[in-house]
A tleap script that builds the chain and sets N, CA, C and O, in Angstrom:
source leaprc.protein.ff14SB
mol = sequence {
  NMET ARG GLY THR ASP PHE HIE PHE ILE GLY
  ASP ALA PRO THR THR GLN GLY GLY ALA PHE
  LEU GLY SER PRO ASN VAL THR VAL TYR TYR
  ARG PRO GLY THR LYS GLY TRP SER ASN LYS
  TYR ASP THR CYS ASN THR VAL MET TRP ASN
  PRO ALA ASN THR GLN PRO GLY MET SER ASN
  HIE ALA PHE GLY PHE ASN ILE ALA GLY THR
  ALA ASN ILE GLU VAL ALA LEU GLN ALA THR
  THR ASN LEU ALA ASN PRO VAL TRP VAL ILE
  VAL THR ASN LEU THR LEU VAL ASN GLY THR
  ALA THR PHE ASN GLU GLY ALA GLY GLU VAL
  CYS PRO GLY ARG PHE TYR ARG LEU THR ASN
  PRO LEU THR VAL ASN HIE PRO THR GLY MET
  ASN ARG ILE ASP ALA CYS HIE PHE CSER
}
set mol.1.N position { 0.016 68.324 -139.680 }
set mol.1.CA position { 0.825 67.551 -139.942 }
set mol.1.C position { 2.305 67.969 -140.611 }
set mol.1.O position { 2.373 69.052 -141.191 }
set mol.2.N position { 3.258 67.276 -140.546 }
set mol.2.CA position { 4.520 67.679 -140.961 }
set mol.2.C position { 4.845 66.880 -142.154 }
set mol.2.O position { 4.211 65.835 -142.298 }
set mol.3.N position { 5.738 67.203 -143.044 }
set mol.3.CA position { 6.191 66.411 -144.282 }
set mol.3.C position { 6.875 65.160 -143.896 }
set mol.3.O position { 7.100 64.310 -144.758 }
set mol.4.N position { 7.280 64.953 -142.457 }
set mol.4.CA position { 7.939 63.771 -142.008 }
set mol.4.C position { 7.001 62.664 -141.499 }
set mol.4.O position { 7.472 61.810 -140.747 }
set mol.5.N position { 5.813 62.622 -141.827 }
set mol.5.CA position { 4.723 61.869 -141.357 }
set mol.5.C position { 4.815 60.609 -142.500 }
set mol.5.O position { 5.216 60.703 -143.660 }
set mol.6.N position { 4.354 59.498 -141.852 }
set mol.6.CA position { 4.117 58.073 -142.720 }
set mol.6.C position { 2.975 57.760 -142.427 }
set mol.6.O position { 2.545 57.888 -141.281 }
set mol.7.N position { 2.287 57.298 -143.398 }
set mol.7.CA position { 0.831 56.754 -143.578 }
set mol.7.C position { 0.940 55.297 -144.275 }
set mol.7.O position { 1.294 55.044 -145.426 }
set mol.8.N position { 0.545 54.431 -143.272 }
set mol.8.CA position { 0.520 52.938 -143.455 }
set mol.8.C position { -1.075 52.529 -144.004 }
set mol.8.O position { -2.099 53.030 -143.539 }
set mol.9.N position { -1.034 51.628 -144.967 }
set mol.9.CA position { -2.358 51.315 -145.241 }
set mol.9.C position { -2.508 49.770 -144.788 }
set mol.9.O position { -3.606 49.214 -144.753 }
set mol.10.N position { -1.452 49.215 -144.489 }
set mol.10.CA position { -1.634 47.635 -144.176 }
set mol.10.C position { -1.004 47.579 -142.727 }
set mol.10.O position { -0.719 48.555 -142.033 }
set mol.11.N position { -0.850 46.305 -142.421 }
set mol.11.CA position { -0.292 45.769 -141.135 }
set mol.11.C position { 1.087 46.469 -140.850 }
set mol.11.O position { 1.775 46.909 -141.771 }
set mol.12.N position { 1.424 46.543 -139.650 }
set mol.12.CA position { 2.690 47.013 -139.127 }
set mol.12.C position { 3.772 46.115 -139.711 }
set mol.12.O position { 3.702 44.887 -139.667 }
set mol.13.N position { 4.888 46.867 -140.321 }
set mol.13.CA position { 6.035 46.073 -141.259 }
set mol.13.C position { 6.723 45.541 -139.873 }
set mol.13.O position { 6.456 45.998 -138.761 }
set mol.14.N position { 7.612 44.542 -140.130 }
set mol.14.CA position { 8.425 44.075 -139.033 }
set mol.14.C position { 9.818 45.103 -139.140 }
set mol.14.O position { 10.281 45.480 -140.216 }
set mol.15.N position { 10.264 45.395 -138.063 }
set mol.15.CA position { 11.666 46.287 -138.098 }
set mol.15.C position { 12.670 45.712 -137.091 }
set mol.15.O position { 12.220 45.144 -136.096 }
set mol.16.N position { 14.030 45.818 -137.277 }
set mol.16.CA position { 14.735 45.515 -136.505 }
set mol.16.C position { 15.243 46.443 -135.503 }
set mol.16.O position { 16.114 46.309 -134.644 }
set mol.17.N position { 14.372 47.567 -135.870 }
set mol.17.CA position { 14.913 48.858 -134.981 }
set mol.17.C position { 15.647 49.768 -135.589 }
set mol.17.O position { 16.644 49.406 -136.213 }
set mol.18.N position { 15.272 51.159 -135.515 }
set mol.18.CA position { 16.445 52.302 -135.888 }
set mol.18.C position { 16.047 52.533 -137.100 }
set mol.18.O position { 16.874 53.112 -137.805 }
set mol.19.N position { 14.672 52.170 -137.754 }
set mol.19.CA position { 14.257 52.648 -139.207 }
set mol.19.C position { 14.207 54.158 -139.075 }
set mol.19.O position { 14.573 54.870 -140.010 }
set mol.20.N position { 13.723 54.701 -137.833 }
set mol.20.CA position { 13.623 56.277 -137.699 }
set mol.20.C position { 14.403 56.806 -136.986 }
set mol.20.O position { 14.146 57.962 -136.651 }
set mol.21.N position { 15.429 56.274 -136.575 }
set mol.21.CA position { 16.433 56.825 -135.525 }
set mol.21.C position { 16.761 58.299 -136.086 }
set mol.21.O position { 17.024 58.548 -137.263 }
set mol.22.N position { 16.705 59.119 -135.161 }
set mol.22.CA position { 17.191 60.319 -135.442 }
set mol.22.C position { 16.069 61.225 -135.919 }
set mol.22.O position { 16.308 62.406 -136.174 }
set mol.23.N position { 14.769 60.675 -136.058 }
set mol.23.CA position { 13.733 61.553 -136.649 }
set mol.23.C position { 12.815 61.481 -135.338 }
set mol.23.O position { 11.977 60.580 -135.338 }
set mol.24.N position { 12.866 62.219 -134.362 }
set mol.24.CA position { 12.174 62.332 -133.278 }
set mol.24.C position { 10.594 63.009 -133.581 }
set mol.24.O position { 9.668 62.909 -132.776 }
set mol.25.N position { 10.521 63.539 -134.582 }
set mol.25.CA position { 9.177 64.378 -134.799 }
set mol.25.C position { 8.310 63.561 -135.862 }
set mol.25.O position { 7.379 64.087 -136.471 }
set mol.26.N position { 8.694 62.235 -136.032 }
set mol.26.CA position { 7.845 61.658 -137.229 }
set mol.26.C position { 6.670 61.034 -136.533 }
set mol.26.O position { 6.838 60.464 -135.455 }
set mol.27.N position { 5.458 61.118 -137.114 }
set mol.27.CA position { 4.217 60.360 -136.421 }
set mol.27.C position { 3.938 59.458 -137.676 }
set mol.27.O position { 3.897 59.895 -138.826 }
set mol.28.N position { 3.764 58.230 -137.341 }
set mol.28.CA position { 3.377 57.169 -138.034 }
set mol.28.C position { 1.876 56.955 -138.263 }
set mol.28.O position { 1.359 56.534 -137.228 }
set mol.29.N position { 1.135 57.079 -139.114 }
set mol.29.CA position { -0.504 56.912 -139.272 }
set mol.29.C position { -0.770 55.478 -139.830 }
set mol.29.O position { -0.153 55.064 -140.812 }
set mol.30.N position { -1.592 54.824 -139.255 }
set mol.30.CA position { -2.034 53.701 -139.611 }
set mol.30.C position { -3.749 53.513 -139.787 }
set mol.30.O position { -4.480 54.249 -139.124 }
set mol.31.N position { -4.216 52.706 -140.520 }
set mol.31.CA position { -5.712 52.569 -140.887 }
set mol.31.C position { -6.252 51.812 -139.727 }
set mol.31.O position { -5.440 51.136 -139.096 }
set mol.32.N position { -7.669 51.819 -139.293 }
set mol.32.CA position { -8.396 50.725 -138.732 }
set mol.32.C position { -8.418 49.485 -139.418 }
set mol.32.O position { -8.445 49.381 -140.644 }
set mol.33.N position { -8.403 48.308 -138.401 }
set mol.33.CA position { -8.388 47.165 -139.038 }
set mol.33.C position { -7.107 46.381 -139.346 }
set mol.33.O position { -7.044 45.184 -139.626 }
set mol.34.N position { -6.150 47.210 -139.252 }
set mol.34.CA position { -4.599 46.786 -139.535 }
set mol.34.C position { -4.208 46.181 -138.085 }
set mol.34.O position { -4.751 46.561 -137.048 }
set mol.35.N position { -3.299 45.291 -138.137 }
set mol.35.CA position { -2.857 44.486 -137.232 }
set mol.35.C position { -1.073 44.994 -137.123 }
set mol.35.O position { -0.322 45.346 -138.032 }
set mol.36.N position { -0.794 44.847 -135.552 }
set mol.36.CA position { 0.632 45.009 -135.257 }
set mol.36.C position { 0.906 46.391 -134.776 }
set mol.36.O position { 2.065 46.654 -134.452 }
set mol.37.N position { -0.004 47.298 -134.689 }
set mol.37.CA position { 0.250 48.735 -134.296 }
set mol.37.C position { -0.018 48.463 -132.727 }
set mol.37.O position { -0.728 47.622 -132.175 }
set mol.38.N position { 0.905 49.600 -132.151 }
set mol.38.CA position { 0.903 49.902 -130.895 }
set mol.38.C position { 0.764 51.488 -130.760 }
set mol.38.O position { 0.320 52.099 -131.732 }
set mol.39.N position { 1.147 52.238 -129.516 }
set mol.39.CA position { 1.606 53.522 -129.502 }
set mol.39.C position { 2.711 54.077 -129.797 }
set mol.39.O position { 2.891 55.294 -129.752 }
set mol.40.N position { 3.738 53.059 -130.197 }
set mol.40.CA position { 5.035 53.450 -130.830 }
set mol.40.C position { 5.418 52.406 -131.897 }
set mol.40.O position { 5.270 51.201 -131.695 }
set mol.41.N position { 5.910 52.910 -133.027 }
set mol.41.CA position { 6.536 51.931 -133.960 }
set mol.41.C position { 7.919 52.267 -134.306 }
set mol.41.O position { 8.209 53.217 -135.034 }
set mol.42.N position { 8.719 51.513 -133.800 }
set mol.42.CA position { 10.259 51.678 -133.716 }
set mol.42.C position { 10.247 53.104 -132.574 }
set mol.42.O position { 9.719 53.136 -131.462 }
set mol.43.N position { 10.957 54.137 -133.228 }
set mol.43.CA position { 10.817 55.214 -132.416 }
set mol.43.C position { 9.807 56.284 -132.408 }
set mol.43.O position { 9.856 57.260 -131.659 }
set mol.44.N position { 8.944 56.067 -133.227 }
set mol.44.CA position { 7.748 56.997 -133.583 }
set mol.44.C position { 6.555 56.856 -133.012 }
set mol.44.O position { 6.102 55.721 -132.865 }
set mol.45.N position { 5.909 57.870 -132.632 }
set mol.45.CA position { 4.549 57.893 -132.162 }
set mol.45.C position { 3.407 57.282 -133.202 }
set mol.45.O position { 3.514 57.655 -134.370 }
set mol.46.N position { 2.368 56.409 -132.888 }
set mol.46.CA position { 1.418 56.144 -133.809 }
set mol.46.C position { 0.137 56.848 -133.636 }
set mol.46.O position { -0.122 57.362 -132.548 }
set mol.47.N position { -0.604 56.905 -134.527 }
set mol.47.CA position { -1.912 57.434 -134.711 }
set mol.47.C position { -2.802 56.715 -135.613 }
set mol.47.O position { -2.446 56.458 -136.763 }
set mol.48.N position { -4.014 56.356 -135.125 }
set mol.48.CA position { -5.073 55.818 -136.022 }
set mol.48.C position { -5.378 57.048 -136.818 }
set mol.48.O position { -5.398 58.209 -136.408 }
set mol.49.N position { -5.630 56.564 -138.121 }
set mol.49.CA position { -6.234 57.685 -139.329 }
set mol.49.C position { -7.481 57.228 -139.518 }
set mol.49.O position { -7.523 56.356 -140.386 }
set mol.50.N position { -8.641 57.528 -138.965 }
set mol.50.CA position { -9.757 56.851 -139.282 }
set mol.50.C position { -11.015 57.867 -139.338 }
set mol.50.O position { -12.070 57.669 -138.736 }
set mol.51.N position { -10.729 59.012 -140.176 }
set mol.51.CA position { -12.066 60.012 -140.321 }
set mol.51.C position { -13.065 59.304 -141.000 }
set mol.51.O position { -12.730 58.592 -141.946 }
set mol.52.N position { -14.488 59.404 -140.594 }
set mol.52.CA position { -15.636 59.065 -141.317 }
set mol.52.C position { -16.706 60.223 -141.294 }
set mol.52.O position { -16.763 61.049 -140.383 }
set mol.53.N position { -17.450 60.204 -142.255 }
set mol.53.CA position { -18.405 61.120 -142.366 }
set mol.53.C position { -19.729 60.555 -141.749 }
set mol.53.O position { -20.148 59.417 -141.964 }
set mol.54.N position { -20.338 61.494 -140.951 }
set mol.54.CA position { -21.547 60.773 -140.146 }
set mol.54.C position { -22.814 62.046 -140.348 }
set mol.54.O position { -22.548 63.234 -140.534 }
set mol.55.N position { -23.849 61.620 -140.283 }
set mol.55.CA position { -25.213 62.412 -140.079 }
set mol.55.C position { -25.191 63.495 -141.450 }
set mol.55.O position { -25.413 64.689 -141.251 }
set mol.56.N position { -24.958 63.079 -142.587 }
set mol.56.CA position { -25.321 63.804 -143.671 }
set mol.56.C position { -26.742 64.270 -143.975 }
set mol.56.O position { -27.638 63.465 -143.717 }
set mol.57.N position { -27.094 65.526 -144.517 }
set mol.57.CA position { -28.293 65.893 -144.543 }
set mol.57.C position { -28.467 67.338 -144.707 }
set mol.57.O position { -27.465 68.033 -144.543 }
set mol.58.N position { -29.674 67.951 -145.031 }
set mol.58.CA position { -29.948 69.335 -145.373 }
set mol.58.C position { -30.554 70.019 -144.199 }
set mol.58.O position { -31.476 69.453 -143.612 }
set mol.59.N position { -30.133 71.167 -143.804 }
set mol.59.CA position { -30.411 71.956 -142.815 }
set mol.59.C position { -30.660 73.423 -143.205 }
set mol.59.O position { -29.587 74.016 -143.314 }
set mol.60.N position { -31.655 74.143 -143.433 }
set mol.60.CA position { -31.733 75.580 -143.797 }
set mol.60.C position { -31.268 75.744 -145.008 }
set mol.60.O position { -30.572 76.724 -145.276 }
set mol.61.N position { -31.642 74.630 -146.098 }
set mol.61.CA position { -31.141 74.943 -147.544 }
set mol.61.C position { -29.818 74.547 -147.778 }
set mol.61.O position { -29.414 74.505 -148.940 }
set mol.62.N position { -29.063 74.242 -146.816 }
set mol.62.CA position { -27.545 73.936 -146.921 }
set mol.62.C position { -27.335 72.371 -146.691 }
set mol.62.O position { -28.033 71.766 -145.877 }
set mol.63.N position { -26.390 71.772 -147.406 }
set mol.63.CA position { -25.770 70.406 -147.022 }
set mol.63.C position { -24.887 70.470 -146.236 }
set mol.63.O position { -24.076 71.396 -146.264 }
set mol.64.N position { -24.840 69.406 -145.270 }
set mol.64.CA position { -23.563 69.211 -144.469 }
set mol.64.C position { -23.383 67.946 -143.693 }
set mol.64.O position { -24.282 67.125 -143.510 }
set mol.65.N position { -22.302 67.859 -143.304 }
set mol.65.CA position { -22.101 66.523 -142.450 }
set mol.65.C position { -21.143 66.480 -141.272 }
set mol.65.O position { -20.310 67.384 -141.341 }
set mol.66.N position { -21.030 65.759 -140.298 }
set mol.66.CA position { -20.230 65.866 -139.432 }
set mol.66.C position { -19.112 64.742 -139.740 }
set mol.66.O position { -19.334 63.782 -140.477 }
set mol.67.N position { -17.833 64.986 -139.060 }
set mol.67.CA position { -16.756 64.028 -139.422 }
set mol.67.C position { -16.316 63.717 -138.005 }
set mol.67.O position { -16.183 64.583 -137.141 }
set mol.68.N position { -16.065 62.232 -137.798 }
set mol.68.CA position { -15.591 61.959 -136.578 }
set mol.68.C position { -14.252 60.947 -136.931 }
set mol.68.O position { -14.167 60.286 -137.966 }
set mol.69.N position { -13.315 60.971 -135.935 }
set mol.69.CA position { -12.220 59.982 -136.053 }
set mol.69.C position { -11.340 60.340 -134.770 }
set mol.69.O position { -11.887 60.863 -133.800 }
set mol.70.N position { -9.968 60.055 -134.770 }
set mol.70.CA position { -8.925 60.254 -133.811 }
set mol.70.C position { -9.078 61.766 -133.591 }
set mol.70.O position { -9.423 62.504 -134.514 }
set mol.71.N position { -8.797 62.242 -132.276 }
set mol.71.CA position { -8.559 63.450 -131.967 }
set mol.71.C position { -7.432 64.078 -132.668 }
set mol.71.O position { -6.317 63.557 -132.672 }
set mol.72.N position { -7.710 65.239 -133.292 }
set mol.72.CA position { -6.505 66.444 -133.726 }
set mol.72.C position { -5.660 65.763 -134.934 }
set mol.72.O position { -4.508 66.141 -135.148 }
set mol.73.N position { -6.289 64.712 -135.744 }
set mol.73.CA position { -5.951 64.483 -137.070 }
set mol.73.C position { -6.386 65.250 -138.077 }
set mol.73.O position { -7.571 65.586 -138.081 }
set mol.74.N position { -5.474 65.684 -139.158 }
set mol.74.CA position { -6.070 66.510 -140.219 }
set mol.74.C position { -6.510 65.940 -141.396 }
set mol.74.O position { -5.821 65.114 -141.993 }
set mol.75.N position { -7.787 66.366 -141.855 }
set mol.75.CA position { -8.271 65.738 -143.175 }
set mol.75.C position { -8.830 67.027 -143.928 }
set mol.75.O position { -9.382 68.071 -143.580 }
set mol.76.N position { -8.343 66.345 -145.350 }
set mol.76.CA position { -8.719 67.060 -146.478 }
set mol.76.C position { -10.085 66.613 -146.939 }
set mol.76.O position { -10.282 65.404 -147.063 }
set mol.77.N position { -11.098 67.521 -147.218 }
set mol.77.CA position { -12.322 67.281 -147.892 }
set mol.77.C position { -12.198 67.403 -149.114 }
set mol.77.O position { -11.665 68.462 -149.446 }
set mol.78.N position { -12.573 66.518 -150.176 }
set mol.78.CA position { -12.695 66.808 -151.488 }
set mol.78.C position { -13.815 66.374 -152.228 }
set mol.78.O position { -14.412 65.368 -151.844 }
set mol.79.N position { -14.196 66.998 -153.253 }
set mol.79.CA position { -15.510 66.859 -154.052 }
set mol.79.C position { -15.217 66.714 -155.415 }
set mol.79.O position { -14.343 67.381 -155.967 }
set mol.80.N position { -15.887 65.895 -155.971 }
set mol.80.CA position { -16.115 65.727 -157.701 }
set mol.80.C position { -17.732 65.589 -157.897 }
set mol.80.O position { -18.582 65.310 -157.051 }
set mol.81.N position { -17.866 65.845 -159.144 }
set mol.81.CA position { -19.213 65.630 -159.692 }
set mol.81.C position { -19.204 64.545 -160.721 }
set mol.81.O position { -20.196 64.360 -161.426 }
set mol.82.N position { -18.219 63.886 -160.824 }
set mol.82.CA position { -18.230 62.904 -161.868 }
set mol.82.C position { -17.214 61.672 -161.267 }
set mol.82.O position { -15.992 61.768 -161.157 }
set mol.83.N position { -17.975 60.589 -160.937 }
set mol.83.CA position { -17.100 59.584 -160.517 }
set mol.83.C position { -16.565 58.354 -161.381 }
set mol.83.O position { -15.928 57.364 -161.021 }
set mol.84.N position { -17.086 58.783 -162.782 }
set mol.84.CA position { -16.519 57.746 -163.903 }
set mol.84.C position { -15.228 58.434 -164.277 }
set mol.84.O position { -14.313 57.658 -164.552 }
set mol.85.N position { -14.920 59.902 -164.357 }
set mol.85.CA position { -13.477 60.403 -164.474 }
set mol.85.C position { -13.513 61.392 -163.510 }
set mol.85.O position { -13.860 62.507 -163.900 }
set mol.86.N position { -13.200 61.231 -162.184 }
set mol.86.CA position { -13.315 62.092 -161.058 }
set mol.86.C position { -12.198 62.958 -161.202 }
set mol.86.O position { -11.102 62.480 -161.495 }
set mol.87.N position { -12.362 64.264 -161.018 }
set mol.87.CA position { -11.184 65.166 -160.667 }
set mol.87.C position { -11.474 65.901 -159.468 }
set mol.87.O position { -12.290 66.823 -159.458 }
set mol.88.N position { -10.760 65.482 -158.340 }
set mol.88.CA position { -10.933 65.900 -157.098 }
set mol.88.C position { -10.544 67.170 -156.791 }
set mol.88.O position { -9.451 67.592 -157.167 }
set mol.89.N position { -11.357 67.879 -156.108 }
set mol.89.CA position { -11.001 69.353 -155.761 }
set mol.89.C position { -11.184 69.431 -154.301 }
set mol.89.O position { -12.230 69.106 -153.739 }
set mol.90.N position { -9.964 69.944 -153.612 }
set mol.90.CA position { -10.034 70.182 -152.045 }
set mol.90.C position { -11.118 71.313 -151.874 }
set mol.90.O position { -11.061 72.394 -152.459 }
set mol.91.N position { -12.294 70.863 -150.840 }
set mol.91.CA position { -13.118 71.943 -150.654 }
set mol.91.C position { -12.618 72.639 -149.378 }
set mol.91.O position { -12.854 73.844 -149.286 }
set mol.92.N position { -12.009 72.077 -148.462 }
set mol.92.CA position { -11.458 72.636 -147.323 }
set mol.92.C position { -10.664 71.620 -146.464 }
set mol.92.O position { -10.830 70.413 -146.634 }
set mol.93.N position { -9.928 72.036 -145.678 }
set mol.93.CA position { -8.875 71.262 -144.890 }
set mol.93.C position { -9.543 71.560 -143.487 }
set mol.93.O position { -9.952 72.672 -143.155 }
set mol.94.N position { -9.604 70.347 -142.659 }
set mol.94.CA position { -10.044 70.327 -141.271 }
set mol.94.C position { -9.195 69.635 -140.405 }
set mol.94.O position { -8.473 68.709 -140.774 }
set mol.95.N position { -9.273 70.128 -139.082 }
set mol.95.CA position { -8.633 69.381 -138.078 }
set mol.95.C position { -9.546 68.696 -137.037 }
set mol.95.O position { -10.270 69.440 -136.375 }
set mol.96.N position { -9.592 67.528 -136.842 }
set mol.96.CA position { -10.901 66.973 -135.851 }
set mol.96.C position { -10.532 67.239 -134.399 }
set mol.96.O position { -10.151 66.349 -133.639 }
set mol.97.N position { -10.653 68.391 -134.094 }
set mol.97.CA position { -10.510 68.859 -132.606 }
set mol.97.C position { -11.404 68.068 -131.815 }
set mol.97.O position { -12.537 67.790 -132.208 }
set mol.98.N position { -10.934 67.689 -130.702 }
set mol.98.CA position { -11.479 66.675 -129.951 }
set mol.98.C position { -12.156 65.564 -130.627 }
set mol.98.O position { -13.045 64.989 -129.999 }
set mol.99.N position { -11.822 65.115 -132.000 }
set mol.99.CA position { -12.312 63.932 -132.591 }
set mol.99.C position { -13.483 64.402 -133.462 }
set mol.99.O position { -14.232 63.585 -133.997 }
set mol.100.N position { -13.630 65.673 -133.593 }
set mol.100.CA position { -15.003 65.829 -134.499 }
set mol.100.C position { -14.855 67.327 -135.081 }
set mol.100.O position { -14.356 68.287 -134.494 }
set mol.101.N position { -15.416 67.293 -136.396 }
set mol.101.CA position { -15.534 68.549 -137.172 }
set mol.101.C position { -16.972 68.605 -137.763 }
set mol.101.O position { -17.755 67.691 -137.505 }
set mol.102.N position { -17.329 69.614 -138.520 }
set mol.102.CA position { -18.617 69.653 -139.057 }
set mol.102.C position { -18.164 70.656 -140.334 }
set mol.102.O position { -17.437 71.649 -140.369 }
set mol.103.N position { -18.936 69.932 -141.375 }
set mol.103.CA position { -18.587 70.670 -142.625 }
set mol.103.C position { -20.272 71.021 -143.111 }
set mol.103.O position { -21.159 70.172 -143.021 }
set mol.104.N position { -20.486 72.336 -143.596 }
set mol.104.CA position { -21.612 72.741 -144.326 }
set mol.104.C position { -21.343 73.512 -145.451 }
set mol.104.O position { -20.480 74.385 -145.355 }
set mol.105.N position { -21.935 73.341 -146.509 }
set mol.105.CA position { -21.945 73.958 -147.711 }
set mol.105.C position { -23.012 75.184 -147.653 }
set mol.105.O position { -24.187 74.981 -147.348 }
set mol.106.N position { -22.555 76.352 -147.941 }
set mol.106.CA position { -23.824 77.357 -148.104 }
set mol.106.C position { -25.016 76.929 -148.988 }
set mol.106.O position { -24.917 75.986 -149.774 }
set mol.107.N position { -25.950 77.526 -148.861 }
set mol.107.CA position { -27.287 77.030 -149.951 }
set mol.107.C position { -26.768 77.504 -151.389 }
set mol.107.O position { -27.202 76.943 -152.395 }
set mol.108.N position { -25.992 78.366 -151.461 }
set mol.108.CA position { -25.740 78.816 -152.725 }
set mol.108.C position { -24.661 77.749 -153.469 }
set mol.108.O position { -24.565 77.675 -154.694 }
set mol.109.N position { -23.938 77.009 -152.613 }
set mol.109.CA position { -22.868 76.197 -153.241 }
set mol.109.C position { -23.212 74.870 -153.259 }
set mol.109.O position { -22.352 74.060 -153.604 }
set mol.110.N position { -24.444 74.449 -152.914 }
set mol.110.CA position { -24.868 73.032 -153.055 }
set mol.110.C position { -25.110 72.773 -154.526 }
set mol.110.O position { -25.876 73.439 -155.223 }
set mol.111.N position { -24.244 71.541 -155.016 }
set mol.111.CA position { -24.282 71.073 -156.231 }
set mol.111.C position { -24.977 69.569 -156.237 }
set mol.111.O position { -24.613 68.715 -155.429 }
set mol.112.N position { -25.818 69.370 -157.039 }
set mol.112.CA position { -26.486 68.258 -157.206 }
set mol.112.C position { -25.535 67.205 -157.714 }
set mol.112.O position { -24.766 67.521 -158.622 }
set mol.113.N position { -25.511 65.930 -157.197 }
set mol.113.CA position { -24.569 65.036 -157.781 }
set mol.113.C position { -23.167 65.028 -157.319 }
set mol.113.O position { -22.286 64.307 -157.787 }
set mol.114.N position { -23.014 65.976 -156.260 }
set mol.114.CA position { -21.622 66.154 -155.780 }
set mol.114.C position { -21.146 65.057 -154.837 }
set mol.114.O position { -21.895 64.835 -153.886 }
set mol.115.N position { -20.116 64.386 -154.923 }
set mol.115.CA position { -19.427 63.463 -154.303 }
set mol.115.C position { -18.401 63.792 -153.426 }
set mol.115.O position { -17.648 64.640 -153.904 }
set mol.116.N position { -18.110 63.416 -152.311 }
set mol.116.CA position { -17.119 63.781 -151.209 }
set mol.116.C position { -16.317 62.430 -150.778 }
set mol.116.O position { -16.655 61.248 -150.719 }
set mol.117.N position { -15.043 63.160 -150.489 }
set mol.117.CA position { -14.234 61.918 -149.801 }
set mol.117.C position { -13.462 62.637 -149.057 }
set mol.117.O position { -13.228 63.822 -149.293 }
set mol.118.N position { -12.832 61.773 -147.755 }
set mol.118.CA position { -11.890 62.391 -146.827 }
set mol.118.C position { -10.464 61.744 -147.073 }
set mol.118.O position { -10.275 60.527 -147.068 }
set mol.119.N position { -9.558 62.626 -147.272 }
set mol.119.CA position { -8.072 62.122 -147.538 }
set mol.119.C position { -7.337 62.946 -146.448 }
set mol.119.O position { -7.783 63.716 -145.597 }
set mol.120.N position { -6.002 62.526 -146.752 }
set mol.120.CA position { -4.852 63.040 -145.907 }
set mol.120.C position { -4.400 64.326 -146.615 }
set mol.120.O position { -3.994 64.276 -147.776 }
set mol.121.N position { -4.474 65.604 -145.854 }
set mol.121.CA position { -3.915 66.803 -146.624 }
set mol.121.C position { -2.755 66.880 -147.413 }
set mol.121.O position { -2.569 67.687 -148.323 }
set mol.122.N position { -1.789 65.786 -146.929 }
set mol.122.CA position { -0.443 65.652 -147.527 }
set mol.122.C position { -0.197 64.931 -148.796 }
set mol.122.O position { 0.803 65.056 -149.504 }
set mol.123.N position { -1.355 64.059 -149.036 }
set mol.123.CA position { -1.594 62.700 -149.829 }
set mol.123.C position { -2.703 63.102 -150.913 }
set mol.123.O position { -3.127 62.119 -151.521 }
set mol.124.N position { -3.200 64.178 -151.248 }
set mol.124.CA position { -4.355 64.325 -151.784 }
set mol.124.C position { -4.225 63.826 -153.392 }
set mol.124.O position { -5.243 63.510 -154.008 }
set mol.125.N position { -2.992 63.784 -153.975 }
set mol.125.CA position { -2.901 63.341 -155.343 }
set mol.125.C position { -2.677 62.008 -155.508 }
set mol.125.O position { -2.371 61.595 -156.626 }
set mol.126.N position { -2.786 61.186 -154.486 }
set mol.126.CA position { -2.493 59.841 -154.628 }
set mol.126.C position { -3.889 59.035 -154.869 }
set mol.126.O position { -4.692 59.388 -154.005 }
set mol.127.N position { -4.395 58.154 -155.679 }
set mol.127.CA position { -5.395 57.571 -155.936 }
set mol.127.C position { -6.302 57.352 -154.665 }
set mol.127.O position { -7.497 57.647 -154.700 }
set mol.128.N position { -5.740 56.860 -153.612 }
set mol.128.CA position { -6.421 56.350 -152.638 }
set mol.128.C position { -6.438 57.346 -151.512 }
set mol.128.O position { -6.949 57.069 -150.427 }
set mol.129.N position { -5.824 58.621 -151.796 }
set mol.129.CA position { -5.866 59.629 -150.784 }
set mol.129.C position { -4.893 59.436 -149.695 }
set mol.129.O position { -4.884 60.179 -148.714 }
set mol.130.N position { -4.077 58.460 -149.843 }
set mol.130.CA position { -2.880 58.033 -148.791 }
set mol.130.C position { -1.530 57.476 -149.423 }
set mol.130.O position { -1.496 56.604 -150.292 }
set mol.131.N position { -0.565 58.024 -148.935 }
set mol.131.CA position { 0.719 57.430 -149.561 }
set mol.131.C position { 0.602 55.977 -149.447 }
set mol.131.O position { 0.333 55.488 -148.350 }
set mol.132.N position { 0.804 55.133 -150.630 }
set mol.132.CA position { 0.635 53.685 -150.510 }
set mol.132.C position { 2.224 53.155 -149.966 }
set mol.132.O position { 3.277 53.306 -150.586 }
set mol.133.N position { 2.034 52.483 -148.594 }
set mol.133.CA position { 3.041 51.907 -148.053 }
set mol.133.C position { 2.816 50.557 -147.718 }
set mol.133.O position { 2.356 50.389 -146.589 }
set mol.134.N position { 3.011 49.581 -148.379 }
set mol.134.CA position { 2.461 48.287 -148.011 }
set mol.134.C position { 3.569 47.748 -147.101 }
set mol.134.O position { 4.719 48.182 -147.035 }
set mol.135.N position { 2.995 46.651 -146.355 }
set mol.135.CA position { 3.780 45.931 -145.433 }
set mol.135.C position { 5.233 45.702 -145.897 }
set mol.135.O position { 5.327 45.138 -146.987 }
set mol.136.N position { 6.196 45.979 -145.379 }
set mol.136.CA position { 7.591 45.509 -145.774 }
set mol.136.C position { 8.354 45.299 -144.445 }
set mol.136.O position { 7.885 45.356 -143.308 }
set mol.137.N position { 9.729 45.025 -144.854 }
set mol.137.CA position { 10.543 44.596 -143.711 }
set mol.137.C position { 11.779 45.708 -143.739 }
set mol.137.O position { 12.571 45.755 -144.679 }
set mol.138.N position { 11.842 46.571 -142.624 }
set mol.138.CA position { 13.264 47.538 -142.543 }
set mol.138.C position { 14.209 46.974 -141.749 }
set mol.138.O position { 13.946 46.368 -140.711 }
set mol.139.N position { 15.309 47.146 -142.191 }
set mol.139.CA position { 16.518 46.447 -141.481 }
set mol.139.C position { 17.638 47.370 -141.304 }
set mol.139.O position { 18.675 46.987 -140.762 }
savepdb mol mol.pdb
quit
């Protein structure tokens, strides 16, 4: 991802056009279940940001799971051991090549009570893992 990407958590904002004029390399990411998105927003390409972990389990004394979502999106996998006062640490960054990736922790790395979340690599310090851009009007 580039530093010029935008991540929306709600429905597509209305625009008069030109909000991203002169920014040909901007990609706009949006979440599933939101409305008003198509393959372009203003002059930018749009991509659904929808990673989800699937099939968690133990194999050969190691914990792991698959991650599925839109092809080629980047995902930061974070972990914490305390949900009451979480300190999220990046475990790894992954690209969902062809829409999938696999995460496995080595047998010596498994930590009881470890919690995971998937976030955007550029916005890992935001509480939701995404830049918060609510629906608004661009003119």
